[in-house]
C-alpha positions as CSV (number, residue, x, y, z in Angstrom):
1,M,79.5,-6.6,127.3
2,N,79.7,-5.6,130.9
3,P,83.2,-6.6,132.1
4,S,83.9,-7.0,135.7
5,F,87.5,-6.1,135.2
6,R,88.6,-8.9,137.5
7,R,92.1,-8.8,138.7
8,S,92.3,-12.5,139.6
9,G,94.9,-14.5,137.8
10,Y,97.4,-11.7,137.7
11,V,100.5,-11.7,140.0
12,A,101.9,-8.4,140.9
13,A,105.7,-8.1,141.1
14,A,107.9,-5.3,142.4
15,P,108.8,-3.1,139.4
16,S,112.5,-3.2,138.4
17,V,112.1,-0.1,136.3
18,E,109.8,3.0,136.4
19,I,107.2,2.9,133.6
20,D,105.2,5.9,132.5
21,V,101.8,4.0,132.1
22,E,100.0,7.0,130.8
23,A,102.4,7.3,127.9
24,Y,101.3,3.8,126.7
25,T,97.6,4.6,126.8
26,P,97.5,5.0,123.0
27,L,98.9,1.5,122.6
28,V,95.9,0.1,124.6
29,R,93.5,2.1,122.3
30,K,95.3,0.8,119.2
31,L,95.1,-2.8,120.3
32,A,91.5,-2.5,121.3
33,S,90.6,-0.9,118.0
34,I,92.2,-3.8,116.1
35,M,90.5,-6.4,118.2
36,I,87.1,-4.9,118.0
37,A,86.8,-5.8,114.3
38,R,86.7,-9.5,115.3
39,L,83.9,-9.0,117.9
40,P,80.1,-8.6,117.6
41,A,78.5,-5.2,117.9
42,S,77.5,-6.0,121.6
43,V,81.1,-5.5,122.6
44,E,82.0,-1.9,123.3
45,L,85.4,-0.4,122.4
46,G,85.4,1.5,125.8
47,D,85.1,-1.8,127.7
48,L,88.0,-3.3,125.8
49,I,90.1,-0.2,126.5
50,Q,89.3,-0.4,130.3
51,V,90.2,-4.1,130.5
52,G,93.4,-3.4,128.4
53,M,94.4,-0.6,130.8
54,I,94.4,-3.2,133.6
55,G,96.7,-5.4,131.5
56,L,98.9,-2.4,130.9
57,I,99.2,-1.6,134.7
58,E,100.0,-5.2,135.5
59,A,102.6,-5.3,132.7
60,S,104.3,-2.2,134.2
61,R,104.5,-4.0,137.5
62,Q,105.9,-7.2,136.1
63,F,108.3,-5.9,133.4
64,D,111.9,-6.8,133.8
65,P,114.3,-5.1,131.3
66,A,116.9,-7.7,132.1
67,Q,114.9,-10.2,130.0
68,G,115.9,-8.3,126.8
69,V,112.4,-7.5,125.7
70,M,111.1,-4.0,124.9
71,F,108.3,-2.9,127.2
72,E,105.9,-2.2,124.3
73,T,106.3,-5.8,123.1
74,F,105.9,-7.2,126.6
75,A,102.9,-4.9,127.4
76,S,101.2,-5.7,124.1
77,Q,101.0,-9.4,125.0
78,R,99.7,-8.6,128.5
79,I,97.1,-6.1,127.1
80,R,95.8,-8.6,124.5
81,G,95.8,-11.3,127.2
82,A,93.7,-9.2,129.5
83,M,91.2,-8.4,126.8
84,L,90.9,-12.1,125.7
85,D,90.6,-13.3,129.3
86,E,87.6,-11.0,129.8
87,L,86.0,-12.0,126.5
88,R,86.3,-15.6,127.3
89,R,84.1,-15.0,130.3
90,E,81.4,-13.6,128.1
91,D,79.1,-15.3,125.5
92,W,80.8,-13.2,122.8
93,L,79.4,-14.9,119.7
94,P,75.7,-15.7,119.6
95,R,74.5,-19.1,118.4
96,Q,72.6,-17.5,115.5
97,A,75.7,-15.7,114.3
98,R,77.5,-19.0,114.1
99,R,74.6,-20.5,112.1
100,N,74.6,-17.5,109.7
101,S,78.4,-17.8,109.3
102,R,78.1,-21.5,108.4
103,Q,75.3,-20.8,105.9
104,I,77.5,-18.2,104.2
105,E,80.5,-20.6,104.2
106,E,78.4,-23.4,102.7
107,A,77.1,-21.1,99.9
108,I,80.6,-19.9,99.1
109,S,82.0,-23.5,99.0
110,K,79.1,-24.6,96.7
111,L,79.5,-21.7,94.3
112,E,83.3,-22.1,94.2
113,Q,82.9,-25.8,93.2
114,Q,80.4,-24.9,90.5
115,Q,82.2,-21.9,89.1
116,G,85.8,-22.6,89.8
117,R,86.4,-19.1,91.1
118,A,85.6,-16.9,94.0
119,P,81.9,-16.0,93.8
120,L,80.7,-12.4,93.8
121,E,78.7,-11.0,96.7
122,S,75.6,-10.8,94.5
123,E,76.0,-14.5,93.6
124,I,76.4,-15.5,97.3
125,A,73.3,-13.5,98.2
126,A,71.3,-15.2,95.4
127,E,72.5,-18.6,96.5
128,L,71.2,-17.8,100.0
129,G,67.9,-16.6,98.5
130,M,68.2,-13.0,99.7
131,E,68.8,-9.5,98.4
132,L,72.4,-8.2,98.4
133,E,71.6,-5.7,101.1
134,Q,70.2,-8.4,103.3
135,Y,73.3,-10.5,102.8
136,Q,75.5,-7.6,103.7
137,E,73.5,-7.1,106.9
138,M,74.1,-10.8,107.7
139,L,77.8,-10.3,107.2
140,G,77.7,-7.5,109.7
141,E,76.0,-9.8,112.2
142,C,78.7,-12.4,111.6
143,K,81.3,-10.0,112.9
144,G,83.3,-11.8,115.5
145,T,83.5,-15.1,113.7
146,T,87.0,-16.5,113.9
147,L,88.8,-18.8,111.5
148,L,88.5,-21.7,114.0
149,H,86.5,-22.1,117.1
150,F,85.5,-25.0,119.5
151,E,82.0,-25.3,118.0
152,D,83.6,-26.7,114.8
153,F,84.1,-29.9,116.7
154,G,80.6,-30.3,118.1
155,N,77.0,-30.1,117.0
156,D,75.9,-26.5,117.1
157,D,72.2,-27.5,117.3
158,D,72.6,-29.9,120.2
159,E,72.4,-27.9,123.4
160,H,72.7,-30.9,125.6
161,G,74.9,-33.2,123.5
162,H,78.6,-33.5,122.9
163,N,80.8,-31.1,124.7
164,P,83.5,-29.8,122.3
165,V,85.8,-28.9,125.2
166,A,86.3,-32.6,125.7
167,N,88.4,-32.6,122.5
168,V,91.0,-30.3,124.1
169,A,94.1,-32.2,124.7
170,D,95.9,-32.4,128.0
171,D,98.7,-29.8,128.0
172,D,100.9,-32.4,129.8
173,S,100.4,-35.0,127.0
174,P,103.1,-35.2,124.3
175,D,101.9,-34.3,120.8
176,P,104.6,-35.1,118.2
177,L,102.4,-34.0,115.3
178,A,101.5,-30.6,116.7
179,A,104.4,-28.7,115.1
180,L,103.9,-30.4,111.8
181,S,100.1,-29.8,111.8
182,D,100.6,-26.2,112.6
183,D,103.1,-25.7,109.8
184,S,100.8,-27.5,107.4
185,F,97.9,-25.3,108.3
186,R,100.0,-22.1,107.9
187,R,101.0,-23.2,104.4
188,Q,97.4,-23.9,103.4
189,L,96.2,-20.7,104.9
190,V,98.7,-18.7,103.0
191,S,97.7,-20.5,99.8
192,A,94.0,-19.8,100.5
193,I,94.6,-16.1,101.1
194,K,96.4,-15.8,97.7
195,L,93.2,-17.2,96.1
196,L,91.0,-14.5,97.6
197,P,89.6,-11.7,95.5
198,E,92.1,-8.8,95.4
199,R,90.1,-6.6,97.7
200,D,89.7,-9.3,100.3
201,Q,93.5,-9.9,100.2
202,L,94.0,-6.1,100.7
203,V,91.7,-6.1,103.7
204,M,93.4,-9.0,105.3
205,A,96.9,-7.5,104.7
206,L,95.9,-4.1,106.1
207,Y,94.2,-5.6,109.1
208,Y,96.6,-8.4,110.1
209,E,100.0,-7.3,108.7
210,Q,99.7,-3.5,108.9
211,E,97.5,-3.7,112.0
212,L,95.2,-0.9,110.8
213,N,91.9,-0.5,112.5
214,L,88.5,-0.4,110.6
215,K,88.4,3.3,110.3
216,E,92.0,3.4,108.8
217,I,91.2,0.6,106.4
218,G,88.0,2.4,105.3
219,A,90.0,5.5,104.5
220,V,92.4,3.4,102.4
221,L,89.5,1.7,100.5
222,G,87.3,4.7,100.4
223,V,84.4,3.0,102.2
224,T,82.7,3.1,105.6
225,E,83.8,1.3,108.7
226,S,80.7,-0.9,108.6
227,R,81.6,-1.9,105.0
228,V,85.1,-2.9,106.0
229,C,83.6,-5.0,108.7
230,Q,81.4,-6.8,106.1
231,L,84.4,-7.3,103.9
232,H,86.4,-8.7,106.7
233,S,83.6,-11.1,107.7
234,Q,83.3,-12.2,104.1
235,A,87.0,-12.8,103.8
236,I,87.0,-15.0,106.9
237,A,84.0,-16.9,105.5
238,R,85.8,-17.5,102.2
239,L,88.9,-18.8,104.0
240,R,86.8,-21.1,106.2
241,A,85.1,-22.4,103.1
242,K,88.5,-23.1,101.4
243,L,89.9,-24.7,104.5
244,K,86.8,-26.7,105.4
245,D,88.4,-30.1,104.9
246,W,91.4,-29.1,107.1
247,L,89.1,-27.6,109.8
C-alpha cells in the first residue's frame, strides 16, 4: 500500500486542552499491530502507523474533555478511523484471495456436515486436493478476509454485473429490524465461536478480547507470527462457514 495520507475529511478544531501527542505514539503502534493481522501482506505496518499518527494529531486538536471521555478512548476511535479510511481507498483484498477464502469455507462446511464436528487442517487440505503445507500457504494468502464484506452480496466472478454497493441502505431510511438483526447475529456469532476448536477459540479471544498482536499471541501459543496468521484466517473461515446461512 502506498497511502497518500490525505487530510481531507478531517475538521480541525481549537484544542481545549494541551495533549502530549508523542506520549500516545505507542497507542498508534499497538492499534496498527492489531489491525495488520486482518490485512494482506501487501499492507505495511509502517504505512498504517503513519496514517494512524495523522488520526492521533487530529484527535488532539478535536478533543474536548468536557464530553467526559478519556483522551485515549477518543483518540483510539480517530486512529482506527484514519487507518480504515485509507484502506478503503485501496484495493486491499485481491479477488483471488476472496476466491480462495470461499473455497476454504465451502470445504469446511461440507466436512462439518459429513462429520458432525470441526474438521482438522489435514482433512480440509485433503478436501481441497492439496498438501497440508499448500493449504497453510493459502490460509496466509487469505489474510485480510473479514467475517462479512460487500462481495457476499454480489457475483465475485462478474466484473461488469451487479453492483453490491446498490444493496447499501439509505442512512436516512428507517430500519426497524436493524437492532433486532444485529442482536440475532451477535448471539449466533457467540454460539459459533463456542463451537470452534479450542485453539481457534484461544486465538480469537487473545486477538479480539485481549487485543494482543500476532507476535504476542505467537509467544503465548509457542508458534511463529505467520502461524498465528494462518490460525486466525482459518478461524474466520470456520465462522463464515457456520454462519453461511445468516450471511
